[in-house]
C-alpha positions in Angstrom: -23.7 12.7 -6.5 -24.1 14.1 -3.0 -21.5 12.9 -0.3 -24.2 11.2 1.6 -25.0 9.1 -1.4 -21.0 8.6 -1.8 -20.7 7.5 1.5 -23.5 4.8 1.2 -22.9 3.8 -2.0 -20.0 4.9 -3.9 -16.6 3.2 -3.8 -14.3 4.5 -1.6 -10.4 4.4 -1.1 -8.8 4.5 2.4 -5.1 5.0 3.5 -4.3 3.0 6.6 -0.8 3.3 7.5 2.2 5.0 5.4 5.3 3.7 6.6 8.2 1.1 5.5 7.7 -2.5 6.6 9.2 -1.9 10.1 6.9 0.9 10.8 7.7 4.1 12.8 8.8 3.2 15.8 11.0 0.5 14.3 12.6 -1.9 16.6 15.5 -1.6 17.5 15.9 1.5 16.5 16.8 4.8 19.0 16.7 7.5 16.5 15.1 10.9 17.4 12.2 9.7 15.2 11.7 5.9 17.1 12.3 7.5 20.5 9.7 10.2 20.0 7.2 7.9 18.5 7.7 5.9 21.6 7.4 8.7 23.8 4.1 10.2 22.1 1.7 7.6 20.1 0.6 10.4 17.8 4.2 10.2 16.1 3.7 6.4 15.4 3.0 5.5 11.8 1.5 1.6 10.7 3.1 0.1 7.6 1.6 0.6 4.1 -2.0 -0.9 3.4 -4.5 0.4 1.6 -8.6 -0.3 1.8 -11.1 -0.6 -1.0 -14.5 -0.3 0.1 -17.4 -1.1 -2.1 -20.6 0.7 0.0 -23.2 -0.3 -2.5 -21.8 -4.0 -2.2 -21.2 -3.8 1.2 -18.0 -5.3 1.0 -14.2 -4.2 1.5 -10.7 -5.2 0.7 -7.2 -4.8 1.5 -4.3 -4.4 -0.5 -1.1 -5.7 1.5 -1.6 -7.7 5.2 0.7 -5.8 7.2 2.5 -6.4 10.4 -0.5 -4.1 11.6 -3.1 -6.5 10.5 -5.2 -6.6 13.5 -5.3 -2.5 14.3 -6.0 -1.6 10.6 -8.8 -4.3 10.3 -10.4 -2.7 13.4 -10.0 0.6 11.7 -11.4 -0.4 8.5 -14.3 -2.2 10.6 -14.5 1.4 12.5 -14.8 3.1 9.3 -17.1 0.7 6.8 -19.0 -1.6 9.5 -21.2 -2.8 7.0 -18.4 -3.5 4.7 -16.7 -6.6 6.3 -13.4 -7.7 5.0 -14.0 -9.6 1.5 -10.6 -10.4 0.4 -6.4 -9.5 0.2 -4.5 -8.4 -2.5 -0.7 -9.2 -2.0 2.0 -6.7 -4.1 4.7 -9.2 -3.1 6.6 -10.9 -0.4 8.6 -8.6 1.4 7.9 -8.8 5.2 5.6 -5.5 5.6 3.3 -6.6 3.0 2.0 -10.3 3.3 3.2 -11.4 7.1 0.0 -10.0 8.4 -2.1 -13.0 6.7 -0.7 -15.3 9.8 -4.2 -13.5 11.1 -6.3 -15.2 9.4 -5.2 -18.7 10.5 -7.1 -21.3 12.7 -5.5 -19.2 15.9 -6.8 -16.1 15.3 -9.4 -15.6 12.6 -10.3 -18.7 11.4 -11.3 -17.1 8.2 -13.2 -19.5 5.7 -11.7 -19.4 1.8 -11.2 -15.8 1.8 -10.0 -14.6 -1.4 -6.5 -13.5 -1.5 -5.5 -12.4 -4.8 -1.9 -13.0 -6.0 0.2 -13.7 -8.7 1.7 -17.1 -10.1 5.1 -16.2 -8.3 3.6 -14.9 -5.2 1.1 -17.8 -4.9 4.0 -20.6 -5.1 5.7 -18.6 -2.5 2.7 -18.9 -0.5 2.1 -22.6 -1.0 5.7 -24.1 -0.2 6.6 -22.2 2.1 5.1 -22.5 5.9 3.0 -21.2 8.1 1.6 -19.8 5.0 1.1 -23.1 3.7 -1.5 -24.2 6.1 -3.4 -21.0 5.3 -3.7 -22.8 2.0 -4.2 -26.8 2.9 -6.3 -25.6 5.8 -8.5 -23.4 3.3 -8.6 -20.3 5.4 -7.4 -18.7 2.2 -8.3 -19.4 -1.0 -5.8 -18.2 -3.4 -7.4 -16.3 -6.3 -5.0 -15.6 -9.7 -4.1 -12.3 -11.0 -1.8 -12.2 -14.2 0.0 -8.5 -14.4 -1.4 -5.9 -16.7 -4.8 -7.9 -16.7 -7.8 -6.4 -15.6 -9.6 -7.7 -12.8 -13.2 -6.7 -11.5 -13.7 -7.5 -7.7 -17.1 -6.0 -8.0 -19.6 -4.8 -9.9 -18.1 -1.2 -9.7 -14.7 -1.7 -8.8 -11.8 -3.2 -11.4 -8.2 -3.7 -10.1 -5.3 -4.0 -12.4 -1.8 -5.2 -10.9 0.9 -3.6 -13.0 4.6 -5.0 -12.8 7.3 -3.4 -11.7 11.0 -3.9 -10.8 11.9 -4.4 -7.4 13.9 -7.1 -5.1 12.6 -10.6 -6.1 14.2 -12.7 -3.7 11.0 -14.7 -2.8 8.2 -13.3 -5.6 7.9 -10.6 -8.4 6.2 -7.0 -7.1 3.0 -5.3 -8.1 1.7 -1.9 -8.0 -1.7 -1.8 -8.4 -4.3 0.3 -10.5 -8.0 0.5 -8.7 -10.6 1.9 -11.2 -13.8 3.0 -9.7 -17.1 4.6 -12.0 -15.3 7.6 -12.7 -11.9 7.8 -11.2 -8.3 6.0 -11.2 -6.5 5.4 -8.3 -2.7 4.1 -8.5 -1.0 2.7 -5.4 2.9 1.8 -5.7 4.4 1.2 -2.1 7.8 -0.3 -3.5 9.8 -0.3 -6.7 13.5 0.0 -7.1 14.3 2.8 -9.7 11.8 4.6 -12.3 14.3 4.1 -15.3 14.1 0.5 -14.9 10.2 0.2 -15.3 8.9 -0.4 -18.7 6.8 2.4 -18.3 7.2 6.2 -18.5 6.0 7.7 -15.1 4.5 10.6 -16.3 3.1 9.0 -19.6 1.6 6.2 -17.1 0.0 8.9 -14.7 -1.7 10.9 -17.4 -5.0 8.8 -16.9 -4.2 8.6 -13.1 -6.4 11.1 -10.7 -4.6 9.8 -7.5 -1.3 8.1 -7.1 0.2 6.9 -3.7 3.8 6.4 -4.9 7.2 5.0 -3.1 8.7 7.6 -0.9 11.1 5.4 1.2 13.8 7.9 1.1 14.1 11.3 0.7 17.2 11.3 -0.6 20.1 8.7 -0.7 21.9 10.3 2.2 19.9 9.2 4.7 21.9 6.0 6.1 25.1 6.4 6.6 26.9 3.5 6.5 24.5 1.2 4.2 25.2 0.3 1.1 21.7 1.3 -0.8 22.2 -0.7 -3.7 21.1 -3.4 -1.5 17.7 -1.5 -0.5 17.4 0.6 -3.5 14.1 2.9 -4.0 14.0 6.3 -5.9 14.1 9.4 -3.4 11.2 11.2 -3.1 13.6 14.3 -4.4 13.6 12.4 -7.5 10.0 11.7 -8.3 9.1 14.8 -7.1 11.3 16.8 -9.9 10.2 14.1 -12.1 7.0 14.5 -11.9 6.8 18.5 -12.1 3.7 19.6 -13.5 2.0 16.2 -13.2 -2.0 16.4 -13.8 -2.7 13.9 -11.0 -2.4 14.5 -7.4 0.6 12.6 -6.3 1.1 11.7 -2.8 4.4 9.8 -1.0 3.9 6.6 1.5 5.9 3.9 2.7 8.4 6.4 4.6 11.3 4.8 6.5 12.0 5.6 9.7 15.0 7.8 8.9 12.9 9.8 5.9 12.6 13.6 7.2 9.3 13.6 5.9 7.9 12.4 8.8 7.8 15.3 10.5 7.6 19.1 10.0 10.5 21.0 8.1 11.7 22.2 5.6 11.7 19.2 3.2 8.3 19.0 3.8 7.7 22.4 2.7 10.0 21.6 -0.6 7.3 19.2 -1.4 4.3 21.4 -0.5 5.7 23.8 -2.6 5.8 21.2 -5.7 1.9 20.7 -4.8 2.6 17.0 -3.4 2.0 15.6 0.2 2.6 12.7 2.3 0.2 10.3 2.7 -1.2 9.8 6.4 -3.4 7.1 8.1 -7.5 7.8 7.4 -7.1 9.4 4.4 -10.0 9.2 2.0 -10.8 9.4 -1.4 -14.1 8.3 -3.3 -13.6 7.0 -7.1 -16.6 9.4 -8.5 -16.4 13.1 -9.2 
C-alpha cells in the first residue's frame, strides 16, 4: 500500500505526549530540567497519551485523558481532521491518565454519550466518585466494559486488548493495551511496578509485537534522593533495556519523570541508542500496515 493510501485508509498510531503524570515542567519543581522547560517551550513535555486513528472509518480514539487533554485533542484534530474523537480508553486511575475527562462535561465540550472503555474496577471508581460520576449521570460519557485479556474490536480494522499489569492499585486496576491493526501490532504500557511481578515474560510477550512503548519513568533508581522508591515503583530503563537485549520488536520508552536524564541529549541517551532503543516524543506516528 502506498503512503498516500495509508494516509487516507490506514490505521495509524500517534503519540501525543511522553512525560510522567506531572509533565515537564512539573508544578513546584525548580530543577534544571523544569526551569529550562519554562524558559524554552521546545523542552516542554506533555503527559503520555496515545491516539488510535482509523482513517477509513474516519474516527479516532485516545488512550488516556491526561491533564494536557485540550492541547492533545487539538493536536489530534490537526493531524487527522477527518477523524473526530469516537472514544477514550483508560489505563488506570492515577491523575495523569484520566483527569482530562473533566473536559467532556457540560462546562466544556458537553459530549453526548462519548464511549469511555474501562474495566469493572475503573468503572466503579468513576461511578462512585465525583466529579466523574456527574459525567456518567448526565450522559456526557457512556462507560463501555473491557475484560482484561479479551480482544475488543473498536472499528473494522482495529482491535484492542487490555492487558492487566501490576501497578499501585489505590483506586483501580491497571491496563496496558495491545493494539492490533490489519498487519501490525503495537503494545502500550506506560505504567508497571516491576516486570518480575507480571504474569507474562516480557521478552516472550513482545516476540509477536512490532512496536512497544514501555514505562520509562526513571532511568535508574538513584534519581530521587530522599524519596522512598518503594512508594513509586517503576522498572528502571537500564533494567528494561538489558532485559530486552536482542528483542525483535522496536522498543521505545515513555512516561519519563522530570528527573530522567533521557529527556535530554547525553551519555544516557547514547547508551540507550547503542542498544537500538529510543525515547518516544509527541508527534511520532506508526501505521499498522506493512
